[in-house]
N, C-alpha and C positions, 0 to 999 in steps of 0.2 A: 579513578581509572587513568590517571595521568602517568602511571608507571608502565603502561602498555605501549609497545611500539606497533602502531598500525597505521595504514594509509587508507583514507576515506576518499572515494570518488563519487560525486553526485552526478548521476546520469540524467536524472530529472529533478532539478532542485525544487524545493517546496515552492508552490505558486506564490503564496503570500500568507500572512498570518491568519487570514480569514478562510483559507482553503486548505485544511489539514486532513480531512476525511479521505479514506481510500477511494471513495467513489469518483473523486476528481482526477484520479491518476490511472495509469494502465501500464503494466509491464515492469521491467527492471527500473528501480529508482536509485538505489545506492549500492555500491560495491565496497567492501572493506577487506583489505588484504592483511592477514595476521597469521604469523607462524606457518607460512606456506599455504594457508587456506584462503579461499575467497568466499566471503559471506555476501549473499545477494539479497537485499531487501526489495520486494516487489509488491505491486498492487495487482492481485489476480482475482479473476472471477468472470462471470458472464452477466454483465449489467443489463437489466431491462427495467426501464422506468418510464412513467407517464406523468407529465405535469399538466394540470388543468389550468388553462389561461383565464384571466379575468376577462369577461365579455364573451366567453365561449371559445371553443376549440381546445386543442391540446397539442403537446409536443411529446413524441415518443422517441426514446433512445434505446438502441440495442447495440451492445458492444461485447461480442463474444471472443474478441481477439486481443484483449488487454491493450487497446489502443488509446485509452483516455477519451473516448468519444463523449462521455457524460459531460466533462468540462466543456468540450467544444460546442456541444448543443445547448447546454443549460446555463453557462455562467452569465449570460446576459439577462436571465430571468431569475436566477437564484444567486444572490450576491455573496453568500457566506455559509459556513457550516451552521451558524445559528438559524438562518433562514431555511436551510436544508431540513433541519430537525423540525422547525416550526411548520413548514409546509407539509411535511410528512404527518406530523401530529394532527394537523387540521384537515387531512384528507385531500389536500391539493396536489400532493406528490405521492404516487404509488410506486413502490419499488418491489418488483417481482423477484429479481435476482440482484445481487450486489457484488461488491469487491471487498477484499480484506487484505491486510498486510501479512505477508508470509516471507519466511527466510529460507533460502536454499544455500547449500554449501558445496563448493568445489574443493576437493582435497588436493594435496600436493601432487598426487599421482594423476590428476585430471578427472578422477571419478567424481560424479555428482552424488551428493548425499541429500536425498529428499526425506527429511525426518518428520515432515508434517508440522514444522515449527510455525504455528500461527501466532501472530502477535496478539497480546491481550488488548493492546491499545488500538483505537481508531483515530489516532493523532499521529501525523507524519513524524514530528520531532520525537515524540515518545517512543514510536516504533524503532527509530534509529537508536535511541538510548537503550531500548530493550535488547536490540541486537548486540550492541557493544558490551552490555552487562553480561550477556549469556555466552559469549564466545568461548571462554576457557572451559566452562562446563560442557559445552557441546563437543569441543575438541577431545576432552577427556572421555566422553561417552563414545565417540567415534573410534578413538584409539583403543579404548577398552574392549570394544566389540570386534576389533580386528584380529 
């Protein structure tokens, strides 16, 4: 991909190597400008989750505005993606709704193209790589449909 001329702007950099899942994020994460287009990687969804605390009680998070509230509320109790999966598998964490990585495209004319481009990955860095790898094909699809 080194032969491409593109500009990457991280609006919300990855928190750290232990927090890559889209649940930790909300809204626009990365913008890539390429061939007059702007590709926007975001974490979108309506997160609703409950964490059962040791010793009783629970913490409930609801984020329907892509604000990244899951991280704000849970990072002191869930230290990593590994613990996130472990807690969910053990029934300590119930996720009723979640986030996913999705890519939107603004065309050179300012028109937004929502192609329903959902990333296959649930890893922040892999989603960025997926965006970069798919730009030419998506531009071709958009321009072919015009």
